[in-house]
C-alpha positions as CSV (number, residue, x, y, z in Angstrom):
1,X,-27.8,-2.2,-2.2
2,X,-24.3,-3.8,-1.7
3,X,-23.6,-5.9,1.4
4,X,-21.6,-3.9,4.0
5,X,-17.8,-4.3,3.7
6,X,-15.9,-6.2,6.5
7,X,-13.4,-4.2,8.6
8,X,-10.1,-3.8,7.0
9,X,-6.5,-2.8,8.1
10,X,-4.7,-0.3,5.9
11,X,-1.0,-0.7,5.3
12,X,0.8,2.3,4.0
13,X,4.2,1.4,2.5
14,X,6.8,4.1,3.4
15,X,9.9,1.9,3.9
16,X,11.9,2.6,0.7
17,X,15.2,4.4,0.1
18,X,13.6,7.2,-1.8
19,X,16.4,7.0,-4.4
20,X,14.4,8.9,-7.0
21,X,13.8,11.7,-4.3
22,X,17.6,12.1,-3.7
23,X,17.5,9.8,-0.7
24,X,14.7,11.7,1.1
25,X,12.1,9.7,2.9
26,X,9.3,10.0,0.4
27,X,6.4,9.7,2.8
28,X,7.7,12.8,4.7
29,X,8.3,14.9,1.6
30,X,6.0,18.0,1.8
31,X,3.2,18.5,-0.8
32,X,0.5,21.3,-0.2
33,X,2.0,21.9,3.2
34,X,2.0,18.4,4.6
35,X,3.9,15.3,4.3
36,X,2.7,13.0,1.4
37,X,1.8,10.3,3.9
38,X,-0.6,12.8,5.8
39,X,-2.7,13.0,2.6
40,X,-3.0,9.2,2.2
41,X,-3.7,8.7,5.9
42,X,-6.5,11.4,5.8
43,X,-8.3,9.4,3.0
44,X,-8.2,6.0,4.7
45,X,-8.5,7.0,8.4
46,X,-12.4,6.9,8.2
47,X,-12.2,3.5,6.6
48,X,-10.1,1.7,9.3
49,X,-9.3,1.6,12.9
50,X,-6.0,-0.1,12.1
51,X,-3.7,2.1,9.9
52,X,-0.3,0.4,9.8
53,X,2.8,2.2,8.3
54,X,5.7,0.2,7.0
55,X,8.8,2.3,7.6
56,X,12.5,1.7,8.0
57,X,13.5,5.1,9.2
58,X,11.9,8.2,10.9
59,X,9.7,6.2,13.1
60,X,8.8,9.1,15.4
61,X,7.6,11.2,12.4
62,X,5.4,8.4,11.1
63,X,4.0,7.5,14.5
64,X,1.6,10.4,14.2
65,X,-0.2,8.8,11.2
66,X,-0.4,5.3,12.3
67,X,-2.0,2.9,14.8
68,X,1.0,0.6,14.4
69,X,4.5,0.9,12.8
70,X,6.3,-2.1,11.2
71,X,9.7,-2.5,9.7
72,X,11.3,-4.9,7.3
73,X,12.7,-8.1,8.9
74,X,15.9,-7.5,6.9
75,X,18.0,-4.4,6.8
76,X,19.2,-2.6,3.7
77,X,15.6,-1.7,2.3
78,X,14.8,-5.0,0.6
79,X,11.6,-3.7,-1.1
80,X,7.8,-3.5,-0.8
81,X,7.4,-7.3,-0.7
82,X,9.1,-7.2,2.7
83,X,7.0,-4.3,3.9
84,X,3.8,-6.2,2.9
85,X,4.9,-9.3,4.7
86,X,5.4,-7.3,8.0
87,X,2.3,-5.4,7.6
88,X,0.1,-8.5,7.0
89,X,1.7,-10.2,10.1
90,X,0.8,-7.2,12.2
91,X,-2.7,-6.4,10.7
92,X,-5.6,-6.7,13.1
93,X,-8.2,-7.5,10.3
94,X,-8.6,-10.3,7.8
95,X,-8.5,-7.7,4.8
96,X,-5.6,-5.5,4.2
97,X,-5.6,-2.5,2.0
98,X,-2.1,-1.9,0.5
99,X,-1.2,1.6,-0.6
100,X,2.0,3.6,-1.4
101,X,2.9,6.6,0.8
102,X,3.3,8.8,-2.3
103,X,-0.1,8.7,-3.8
104,X,-1.8,11.7,-2.3
105,X,-4.6,12.0,-4.8
106,X,-6.0,8.7,-3.8
107,X,-9.7,8.7,-2.8
108,X,-12.1,6.5,-0.7
109,X,-14.0,5.3,-3.7
110,X,-10.9,3.6,-5.1
111,X,-10.2,2.0,-1.8
112,X,-13.8,0.7,-1.3
113,X,-14.1,-0.5,-4.9
114,X,-10.9,-2.6,-4.5
115,X,-12.1,-3.9,-1.1
116,X,-15.4,-4.8,-2.4
117,X,-13.9,-6.6,-5.4
118,X,-11.5,-8.6,-3.1
119,X,-14.2,-9.6,-0.7
120,X,-16.7,-10.7,-3.5
121,X,-14.0,-13.0,-4.9
122,X,-12.3,-13.9,-1.6
123,X,-9.0,-13.2,-3.3
124,X,-6.5,-10.4,-3.7
125,X,-7.5,-7.4,-5.8
126,X,-5.2,-5.0,-7.5
127,X,-5.5,-2.1,-9.8
128,X,-4.8,-2.6,-13.4
129,X,-4.0,0.6,-15.3
130,X,-3.5,0.6,-19.2
131,X,-3.0,-3.2,-19.0
132,X,-0.4,-3.0,-16.3
133,X,-0.8,-4.3,-12.6
134,X,-0.3,-1.6,-9.9
135,X,0.5,-3.6,-6.7
136,X,0.8,-0.3,-4.7
137,X,-2.9,-0.2,-4.9
138,X,-4.3,-3.5,-3.7
139,X,-6.4,-5.3,-1.1
140,X,-5.0,-8.6,0.3
141,X,-6.6,-11.2,2.4
142,X,-4.3,-11.9,5.4
143,X,-4.5,-15.6,4.4
144,X,-2.0,-14.9,1.5
145,X,0.7,-14.3,4.0
146,X,2.1,-17.8,3.9
147,X,2.2,-17.6,0.1
148,X,4.1,-14.4,0.1
149,X,6.5,-15.6,2.8
150,X,7.1,-18.8,0.7
151,X,7.8,-16.6,-2.4
152,X,10.2,-14.5,-0.4
153,X,12.0,-17.7,1.0
154,X,12.6,-18.8,-2.6
155,X,14.2,-15.4,-3.5
156,X,11.2,-13.5,-5.0
157,X,11.5,-9.8,-4.2
158,X,8.7,-8.5,-6.5
159,X,5.4,-7.9,-4.8
160,X,3.6,-8.1,-8.1
161,X,5.1,-11.4,-9.2
162,X,4.4,-12.9,-5.8
163,X,0.8,-11.9,-5.8
164,X,0.4,-13.2,-9.4
165,X,1.2,-16.6,-8.1
166,X,-2.4,-16.7,-6.9
167,X,-5.7,-15.7,-8.3
168,X,-5.9,-11.8,-8.5
169,X,-9.0,-9.7,-9.4
170,X,-8.1,-6.7,-11.5
171,X,-9.8,-3.3,-10.9
172,X,-9.5,-1.6,-14.2
173,X,-8.6,2.0,-14.2
174,X,-7.9,4.4,-17.1
175,X,-4.3,5.5,-17.9
176,X,-5.3,9.0,-17.0
177,X,-6.8,8.3,-13.5
178,X,-5.1,10.9,-11.5
179,X,-6.0,9.1,-8.2
180,X,-3.1,6.7,-9.1
181,X,-0.5,9.4,-9.5
182,X,2.4,8.6,-7.4
183,X,5.2,11.2,-6.8
184,X,8.5,9.6,-7.6
185,X,10.6,12.6,-8.2
186,X,11.0,16.1,-6.8
187,X,9.7,17.4,-10.3
188,X,6.5,15.7,-9.9
189,X,5.8,17.4,-6.6
190,X,6.0,20.8,-8.4
191,X,3.4,19.8,-10.9
């Protein structure tokens, strides 16, 4: 039997422009009668007493799904790395699950597998799908915050590139793993 997993915070990234959604706030776009973020929050709520949502608009709407809200330190939607830095700084636990707001098919098994991999190796863990890293499905120890801040200060804006500056464990998933489906366009929501 596996050792019990330590407590974790969950950071749901919902701070983007929603350009591929015509400027709509992706996390609040309805799918099966609820905002996308509600589906993600329902999966992770039993796993954490600290759900943090990184959002740069519609704070009141997101408040219903989070214990804490954070926003990017810089205006103009600088990208997911900024949201992760803000989320890690606010997280109450040493381990932080990082997820996109537009992945409503996520399940608890994926989250716990990522957390277990990260804890076993005491390092970040990220999904690898078809040979490609998927940083929107990752678990980070809060101790990587200075590394990410340093990457940011030198001009890095890619979360994936910043994380790959350290040792990262890969959780291999198949290319057809539907749990990793993220809804980047209105057409995907209709499928």
